[in-house]
PAZAPA-4460 file (N, C-alpha, C; in steps of 0.05 Angstrom, whole numbers, plus 32768, in hexadecimal, padded with zeros to 4 digits):
% residues 186
    n_x    n_y    n_z   ca_x   ca_y   ca_z    c_x    c_y    c_z   seq   type   mol
   7F6B   7DE0   7DD9   7F6E   7DE0   7E04   7F70   7DB9   7E02     1      X     A
   7F85   7DBA   7E0E   7F91   7DA0   7E1A   7F83   7D96   7E31     2      X     A
   7F79   7DB0   7E45   7F70   7D9F   7E5B   7F5D   7DB5   7E6B     3      X     A
   7F4F   7DAE   7E7A   7F38   7DBD   7E8B   7F46   7DCB   7E97     4      X     A
   7F46   7DED   7E90   7F59   7DFB   7EA8   7F4C   7E0A   7EBC     5      X     A
   7F57   7E11   7ED4   7F40   7E1D   7EED   7F4D   7E38   7EF2     6      X     A
   7F35   7E46   7EFD   7F3C   7E60   7F08   7F26   7E67   7F19     7      X     A
   7F36   7E6B   7F34   7F2E   7E6F   7F46   7F2C   7E93   7F4E     8      X     A
   7F18   7E98   7F55   7F0E   7EAD   7F57   7F0C   7EB9   7F7A     9      X     A
   7F27   7EBE   7F8F   7F1E   7EBA   7FAB   7F19   7ED9   7FB0    10      X     A
   7F19   7ED6   7FC5   7F10   7EF2   7FD9   7EFA   7EF1   7FE5    11      X     A
   7EF3   7F01   8005   7EE1   7F0A   8015   7ED0   7F0A   8006    12      X     A
   7EB5   7F0A   8011   7E9B   7F11   8010   7E99   7F39   8002    13      X     A
   7E8E   7F3A   7FEE   7E8C   7F4F   7FE3   7E9B   7F55   7FDC    14      X     A
   7EB2   7F52   7FD2   7EDE   7F53   7FCC   7ECD   7F55   7FAC    15      X     A
   7EB6   7F5A   7F9C   7EB5   7F4D   7F84   7EB8   7F36   7F6C    16      X     A
   7EB5   7F1B   7F7D   7EBC   7F09   7F6D   7EA7   7F02   7F5C    17      X     A
   7E8D   7F0B   7F63   7E7B   7F08   7F4C   7E79   7F12   7F2C    18      X     A
   7E8B   7F2A   7F39   7E8A   7F3D   7F23   7EA3   7F2F   7F08    19      X     A
   7EBB   7F28   7F25   7EC6   7F21   7F16   7EC9   7F05   7EFF    20      X     A
   7EBA   7EFD   7F08   7EAC   7EDA   7F07   7E9E   7EE2   7EE4    21      X     A
   7E81   7EF8   7EE5   7E82   7EFE   7ED9   7E89   7F10   7EBB    22      X     A
   7E9D   7F15   7EC7   7EB2   7F28   7EB2   7EC6   7F10   7EA3    23      X     A
   7ED1   7EFE   7EB0   7EE8   7EEC   7EAA   7ED7   7ED5   7E8F    24      X     A
   7EBC   7ECF   7E9F   7EA6   7EBC   7E91   7E9D   7EC9   7E75    25      X     A
   7E90   7EE1   7E78   7E8D   7EF3   7E58   7EA2   7EF4   7E47    26      X     A
   7EB0   7EFD   7E54   7ECE   7EFA   7E3A   7ED5   7EE5   7E33    27      X     A
   7EDB   7EC7   7E3F   7EDE   7EB6   7E35   7ED5   7EB0   7E25    28      X     A
   7EB1   7EB3   7E2A   7E9B   7EA5   7E1A   7EA4   7EBA   7E04    29      X     A
   7EA0   7ED6   7E05   7EA6   7EDD   7DED   7EBB   7EDB   7DCC    30      X     A
   7EC7   7ECB   7DE3   7EE6   7EC2   7DD2   7EDF   7EA8   7DCA    31      X     A
   7ECA   7E9C   7DD2   7EBF   7E7D   7DCA   7ECD   7E62   7DDB    32      X     A
   7ED0   7E73   7DEE   7ED5   7E52   7E09   7EBB   7E52   7E08    33      X     A
   7EBD   7E34   7E12   7EAC   7E26   7E27   7EB1   7E28   7E48    34      X     A
   7EA1   7E35   7E51   7EA9   7E3E   7E74   7E8F   7E2B   7E81    35      X     A
   7E9C   7E21   7E9D   7E94   7E1D   7EB3   7E96   7E2A   7EC3    36      X     A
   7E82   7E2D   7ED6   7E88   7E38   7EF1   7E7B   7E2B   7F0B    37      X     A
   7E94   7E33   7F1B   7E85   7E1F   7F3A   7E8D   7E36   7F53    38      X     A
   7E70   7E3C   7F62   7E71   7E44   7F6A   7E72   7E3A   7F8B    39      X     A
   7E86   7E43   7F98   7E87   7E3F   7FB9   7E78   7E4F   7FCF    40      X     A
   7E66   7E41   7FDB   7E51   7E4D   7FEE   7E60   7E3C   800B    41      X     A
   7E5D   7E5D   801D   7E61   7E52   8035   7E43   7E48   8041    42      X     A
   7E2E   7E5C   8038   7E12   7E5B   8043   7E05   7E49   8035    43      X     A
   7DEF   7E40   803E   7DDE   7E31   802F   7DDA   7E36   8015    44      X     A
   7DD4   7E22   7FFD   7DCF   7E21   7FED   7DBB   7E31   7FD8    45      X     A
   7DC4   7E30   7FC2   7DB0   7E4A   7FAD   7D9D   7E4B   7FB8    46      X     A
   7D89   7E5F   7FB7   7D72   7E68   7FB9   7D56   7E53   7FB5    47      X     A
   7D65   7E48   7F9A   7D4E   7E2E   7F8D   7D52   7E15   7FA0    48      X     A
   7D62   7E15   7FB3   7D5A   7DFB   7FC4   7D68   7E07   7FE2    49      X     A
   7D56   7E22   7FE2   7D5D   7E28   8001   7D44   7E1A   800D    50      X     A
   7D49   7E1F   8026   7D31   7E18   803C   7D14   7E20   8039    51      X     A
   7D02   7E0D   8034   7CE3   7E1F   8039   7CD8   7E1A   800D    52      X     A
   7CEB   7E0C   8002   7CED   7E0B   7FE0   7CE5   7DEC   7FE2    53      X     A
   7CD7   7DE5   7FCB   7CCC   7DC7   7FCA   7CE5   7DB6   7FCC    54      X     A
   7D00   7DC4   7FB8   7D13   7DAD   7FB0   7D29   7DA9   7FC6    55      X     A
   7D23   7DBF   7FE0   7D32   7DB7   7FF5   7D25   7DA1   8005    56      X     A
   7D0C   7DA3   7FFB   7CF0   7D96   8017   7CF4   7D75   8005    57      X     A
   7CF7   7D72   7FE9   7D00   7D54   7FDB   7D1B   7D54   7FE8    58      X     A
   7D2F   7D5A   7FEA   7D49   7D55   7FF9   7D42   7D50   8017    59      X     A
   7D3A   7D5D   8021   7D3C   7D59   8038   7D28   7D3D   8045    60      X     A
   7D16   7D36   802C   7D03   7D1E   8032   7D18   7D06   8029    61      X     A
   7D2A   7D06   8020   7D3C   7CF4   8017   7D49   7CF0   8007    62      X     A
   7D3F   7D01   7FEA   7D46   7D09   7FCB   7D68   7D03   7FCB    63      X     A
   7D71   7CF3   7FC3   7D94   7CEE   7FBA   7D91   7D15   7FA4    64      X     A
   7D8A   7D08   7F91   7D8B   7D1B   7F7F   7D71   7D31   7F76    65      X     A
   7D6D   7D48   7F77   7D55   7D52   7F6C   7D57   7D62   7F55    66      X     A
   7D47   7D62   7F46   7D4F   7D7A   7F2E   7D2C   7D85   7F24    67      X     A
   7D33   7D9D   7F26   7D23   7DB9   7F21   7D1F   7DC0   7F00    68      X     A
   7D0C   7DC4   7EF9   7D06   7DCB   7EDE   7CF6   7DE5   7EEE    69      X     A
   7D06   7DFA   7EDA   7CF9   7E0E   7EE5   7CFD   7E26   7EC7    70      X     A
   7CF0   7E3A   7EC4   7CEF   7E54   7EB6   7D0A   7E52   7EAF    71      X     A
   7D1C   7E55   7EBA   7D38   7E5C   7EAB   7D4E   7E42   7EA4    72      X     A
   7D43   7E30   7EB1   7D46   7E10   7EA7   7D4D   7DF7   7EBF    73      X     A
   7D5D   7DF1   7EB6   7D5B   7DD5   7EC6   7D6A   7DDE   7EE1    74      X     A
   7D70   7DD1   7EF7   7D81   7DCE   7F09   7D86   7DB6   7F18    75      X     A
   7DA3   7DAC   7F1B   7DA0   7D91   7F32   7DAB   7D95   7F4A    76      X     A
   7D9D   7D8B   7F59   7DA4   7D8C   7F74   7DAF   7D6B   7F82    77      X     A
   7DC9   7D69   7F90   7DCD   7D56   7F96   7DE1   7D54   7FAB    78      X     A
   7DDA   7D42   7FCA   7DE8   7D4A   7FDD   7DFC   7D2F   7FD5    79      X     A
   7E17   7D3D   7FDB   7E2A   7D26   7FD6   7E44   7D3D   7FEB    80      X     A
   7E5D   7D30   7FF5   7E6C   7D3D   8005   7E6F   7D4D   7FF7    81      X     A
   7E81   7D70   8005   7E97   7D81   7FF0   7EA9   7D77   7FEB    82      X     A
   7EAC   7D83   7FD2   7EC4   7D79   7FC3   7ED7   7D89   7FD2    83      X     A
   7EFB   7D7A   7FCC   7F12   7D7B   7FD7   7F23   7D8C   7FCA    84      X     A
   7F15   7D8B   7FAB   7F1C   7DA5   7F9E   7F10   7DA6   7F83    85      X     A
   7F1B   7DBB   7F75   7F0F   7DBE   7F52   7F04   7DAA   7F44    86      X     A
   7F25   7DA4   7F49   7F2B   7D8E   7F31   7F0E   7D72   7F3B    87      X     A
   7F0C   7D6C   7F54   7EFD   7D58   7F50   7EDF   7D54   7F4A    88      X     A
   7ED8   7D73   7F49   7EB9   7D7B   7F3C   7EBB   7D80   7F21    89      X     A
   7ED9   7D7E   7F11   7ED9   7D84   7EEA   7EC4   7D68   7EE2    90      X     A
   7EBF   7D4F   7EEE   7EAB   7D40   7EE1   7E94   7D47   7EE1    91      X     A
   7E8D   7D62   7EF5   7E6D   7D66   7EF8   7E6F   7D78   7ED5    92      X     A
   7E79   7D7E   7ED0   7E7F   7D8E   7EB8   7E7E   7D7D   7E9B    93      X     A
   7E72   7D85   7E84   7E77   7D7D   7E6B   7E9D   7D7E   7E60    94      X     A
   7E9D   7D6E   7E52   7EB8   7D62   7E47   7ECB   7D7C   7E3E    95      X     A
   7EBB   7D90   7E2B   7EBD   7D9A   7E15   7EC3   7DBD   7E25    96      X     A
   7EC3   7DBF   7E40   7EC7   7DCC   7E51   7EE2   7DD8   7E4C    97      X     A
   7EE7   7DFA   7E4A   7F07   7DF6   7E4B   7F09   7E04   7E5D    98      X     A
   7F02   7E15   7E68   7F0C   7E23   7E88   7EEC   7E22   7E9C    99      X     A
   7EF6   7E1C   7EB8   7EF0   7E1B   7EC9   7EF9   7E34   7EDB   100      X     A
   7ED9   7E3E   7EE1   7EDF   7E58   7EF8   7ED3   7E56   7F08   101      X     A
   7EE4   7E4F   7F20   7EDA   7E4F   7F3B   7ED4   7E5D   7F4A   102      X     A
   7EBD   7E6A   7F5C   7EBD   7E86   7F67   7EBB   7E82   7F8E   103      X     A
   7ED1   7E80   7F8A   7EDA   7E77   7FB1   7EEC   7E5B   7FAD   104      X     A
   7EFB   7E5F   7FBF   7F14   7E45   7FBF   7F0A   7E2A   7FCF   105      X     A
   7F0A   7E1B   7FC1   7F08   7DFF   7FD0   7F1B   7DF1   7FD0   106      X     A
   7F33   7DEA   7FC3   7F49   7DE2   7FD0   7F6C   7DFA   7FCD   107      X     A
   7F6A   7E07   7FE3   7F7C   7E1D   7FDE   7F9B   7E13   7FD4   108      X     A
   7FA3   7DF8   7FD7   7FB9   7DF0   7FCD   7FB7   7DEA   7FB5   109      X     A
   7FAB   7DE9   7FA9   7FA9   7DE2   7F8D   7FB5   7DFA   7F71   110      X     A
   7FCF   7DF0   7F68   7FD2   7E06   7F63   7FC5   7E0A   7F41   111      X     A
   7FB4   7E21   7F42   7FAF   7E21   7F26   7FA4   7E43   7F26   112      X     A
   7F9A   7E4C   7F16   7F9D   7E73   7F10   7F88   7E7A   7F29   113      X     A
   7F90   7E8D   7F34   7F7F   7EA1   7F51   7F82   7EB6   7F47   114      X     A
   7F72   7EC7   7F3D   7F66   7ED9   7F45   7F53   7EEB   7F5A   115      X     A
   7F63   7EF6   7F6E   7F5D   7F00   7F7F   7F53   7F1D   7F86   116      X     A
   7F37   7F1C   7F99   7F23   7F2B   7F97   7F2F   7F3A   7FAD   117      X     A
   7F32   7F58   7FA7   7F2E   7F62   7FCB   7F1D   7F7D   7FC7   118      X     A
   7F11   7F7E   7FDC   7F00   7F98   7FD8   7F11   7FB2   7FE1   119      X     A
   7F21   7FAC   7FE8   7F37   7FC5   7FF3   7F52   7FB6   7FF3   120      X     A
   7F6B   7FC6   7FEB   7F87   7FB7   7FEC   7F90   7FAF   800F   121      X     A
   7F84   7FC3   8020   7F8B   7FBA   803E   7F7B   7F98   8043   122      X     A
   7F73   7F96   8034   7F62   7F70   8038   7F72   7F64   802A   123      X     A
   7F8E   7F64   8028   7F9E   7F50   8018   7F99   7F37   802A   124      X     A
   7FB2   7F41   8046   7FB9   7F2F   8056   7F9C   7F1F   805B   125      X     A
   7F89   7F27   806A   7F78   7F1E   8070   7F66   7F0C   805F   126      X     A
   7F63   7F0E   8040   7F5A   7EFD   802C   7F6D   7EE6   802E   127      X     A
   7F8A   7EEC   8026   7F9D   7ED6   801E   7F98   7EBF   8036   128      X     A
   7F96   7EC5   805B   7F8C   7EB9   806D   7F77   7EA7   8071   129      X     A
   7F5F   7EB7   8069   7F42   7EB6   8072   7F43   7EA2   805D   130      X     A
   7F4D   7E9F   8041   7F4D   7E8C   8029   7F58   7E6D   802B   131      X     A
   7F72   7E7B   8041   7F8B   7E67   8044   7F9D   7E5F   802A   132      X     A
   7F9C   7E7F   801E   7FAB   7E79   8001   7FC9   7E8B   8003   133      X     A
   7FD8   7E75   7FF0   7FF9   7E84   7FF8   7FF5   7E95   7FE1   134      X     A
   8003   7EAF   7FE3   8006   7EC2   7FD5   8013   7EBA   7FB7   135      X     A
   8023   7EA7   7FBB   8034   7EA4   7FA7   8022   7E94   7F8D   136      X     A
   8009   7E8E   7F97   7FF2   7E83   7F80   7FE6   7E9B   7F76   137      X     A
   7FE1   7EB6   7F80   7FD9   7ECB   7F7D   7FDC   7ED1   7F56   138      X     A
   7FD0   7ECF   7F41   7FD2   7ED1   7F2B   7FC6   7EF9   7F21   139      X     A
   7FBF   7EFA   7F35   7FAC   7F1B   7F31   7F9D   7F25   7F40   140      X     A
   7F95   7F40   7F40   7F8C   7F45   7F55   7F6E   7F53   7F43   141      X     A
   7F5A   7F56   7F53   7F4B   7F69   7F42   7F33   7F6E   7F5E   142      X     A
   7F18   7F71   7F55   7EFE   7F7B   7F66   7F0B   7F95   7F67   143      X     A
   7EF9   7FAC   7F79   7EFA   7FC5   7F83   7F16   7FC7   7F8F   144      X     A
   7F2D   7FBB   7F98   7F42   7FC6   7F98   7F56   7FC9   7F81   145      X     A
   7F4B   7FC6   7F6E   7F5D   7FC5   7F4F   7F67   7FD7   7F4C   146      X     A
   7F51   7FEE   7F55   7F53   8009   7F4C   7F6B   801D   7F64   147      X     A
   7F70   8017   7F70   7F86   8022   7F90   7F91   8008   7F8E   148      X     A
   7F9B   7FF8   7F86   7FB3   7FE4   7F88   7FC8   7FE1   7F81   149      X     A
   7FE0   7FDC   7F96   7FFA   7FE9   7F93   8006   7FC6   7F93   150      X     A
   800C   7FCF   7F7D   801E   7FBD   7F76   803A   7FAE   7F85   151      X     A
   804B   7FC9   7F96   8057   7FB5   7FB3   8046   7FA1   7FC4   152      X     A
   8032   7FA2   7FCC   8020   7F94   7FD5   8027   7F6E   7FCE   153      X     A
   8022   7F71   7FB7   802D   7F54   7FAD   8039   7F52   7F8F   154      X     A
   8054   7F5D   7F95   8065   7F5E   7F79   8063   7F4E   7F64   155      X     A
   8061   7F5B   7F48   805F   7F4E   7F33   803E   7F39   7F32   156      X     A
   802F   7F44   7F40   800A   7F42   7F43   7FFF   7F59   7F30   157      X     A
   7FF9   7F54   7F17   7FE6   7F6B   7F0B   7FC5   7F78   7F1D   158      X     A
   7FC6   7F83   7F1C   7FA1   7F83   7F1D   7F91   7F8B   7F06   159      X     A
   7F7A   7F8B   7F07   7F64   7F8F   7EF0   7F4D   7F96   7EF4   160      X     A
   7F3E   7FA5   7EF9   7F26   7FB8   7EFA   7F19   7FAE   7ED9   161      X     A
   7F0B   7F97   7EEA   7EF5   7F8D   7EDA   7EE2   7F9A   7EC7   162      X     A
   7ED4   7FA5   7EDB   7EC1   7FC0   7ECE   7ED2   7FD4   7EBE   163      X     A
   7EE7   7FD0   7EB2   7EEF   7FE2   7E97   7EF3   7FCB   7E8B   164      X     A
   7EF1   7FCF   7E70   7EE6   7FBD   7E5B   7F0D   7FB5   7E50   165      X     A
   7F16   7FCC   7E57   7F30   7FBD   7E4A   7F41   7FB0   7E58   166      X     A
   7F41   7FB0   7E7E   7F48   7FA7   7E8D   7F44   7F8D   7E8D   167      X     A
   7F27   7F87   7E85   7F21   7F77   7E8A   7F29   7F5A   7E73   168      X     A
   7F26   7F64   7E5F   7F36   7F61   7E47   7F5B   7F4E   7E54   169      X     A
   7F5D   7F66   7E59   7F7E   7F62   7E61   7F86   7F41   7E70   170      X     A
   7F6C   7F44   7E87   7F6E   7F2D   7E9B   7F69   7F1C   7E91   171      X     A
   7F5A   7F15   7E78   7F53   7F00   7E70   7F71   7EF3   7E58   172      X     A
   7F74   7F0B   7E51   7F8C   7F06   7E40   7F9E   7EF3   7E4D   173      X     A
   7FA9   7F02   7E66   7FBB   7EF9   7E79   7FB9   7ED2   7E86   174      X     A
   7F93   7ECF   7E7E   7F96   7EBD   7E88   7F98   7EA9   7E7A   175      X     A
   7F95   7EB1   7E5D   7F9E   7E9B   7E42   7FB3   7E93   7E48   176      X     A
   7FC2   7EA7   7E43   7FE0   7EA7   7E47   7FDD   7E8E   7E51   177      X     A
   7FDF   7E91   7E6F   7FE4   7E78   7E85   7FD8   7E65   7E78   178      X     A
   7FC6   7E61   7E6D   7FB3   7E43   7E5E   7FCC   7E3C   7E4D   179      X     A
   7FCD   7E50   7E33   7FD6   7E3E   7E28   7FFA   7E40   7E30   180      X     A
   8003   7E4C   7E43   8022   7E37   7E4A   801B   7E23   7E59   181      X     A
   8004   7E25   7E69   8001   7E0E   7E72   7FFA   7DEE   7E5A   182      X     A
   7FED   7DF8   7E4A   7FF1   7DE6   7E33   8004   7DD9   7E21   183      X     A
   801A   7DF6   7E21   802E   7DE7   7E15   803B   7DCC   7E1A   184      X     A
   804A   7DBA   7E0F   804F   7D9E   7E12   8071   7DA9   7E1F   185      X     A
   8071   7D9F   7E3A   8088   7D9A   7E46   809F   7D89   7E3A   186      X     A
***
């Protein structure tokens, strides 16, 4: 791969975003790609750094960076301004990451691949408005609405139910096709 490729999984709460991220990441990993993820959270940080934890107390006391060593590995917490784009975060990942999957929208104007998660097809307009996304940026639809998706809602935009193995593979095939297209010399 020539460059780091960005995929955003966008949607409202409980629209299936995490399920779609897990499906895409696991399928890309199975195919040998190195994948990084970004989780955009509107509420307070990870429970590892939630109020009442020692890591949170360290930060509140003035630590710029807190590293927690725990049974599952190592976590790092750093207080800094929120990024203006996912591309701004790319420096936090190893250089050999092929695909960066963002669960949540950071910069709605950044023209990368967007998979829109919908709880139901009727949530399309609200989701686009709330996440400040243009329909033209949506590459595919997923989430619970995929099973009852009406293609007339976003003409030319396919839907994928990632709980179905064949559809999960088809979504990743489509994403990789777009990545190969982007990597072609102009």
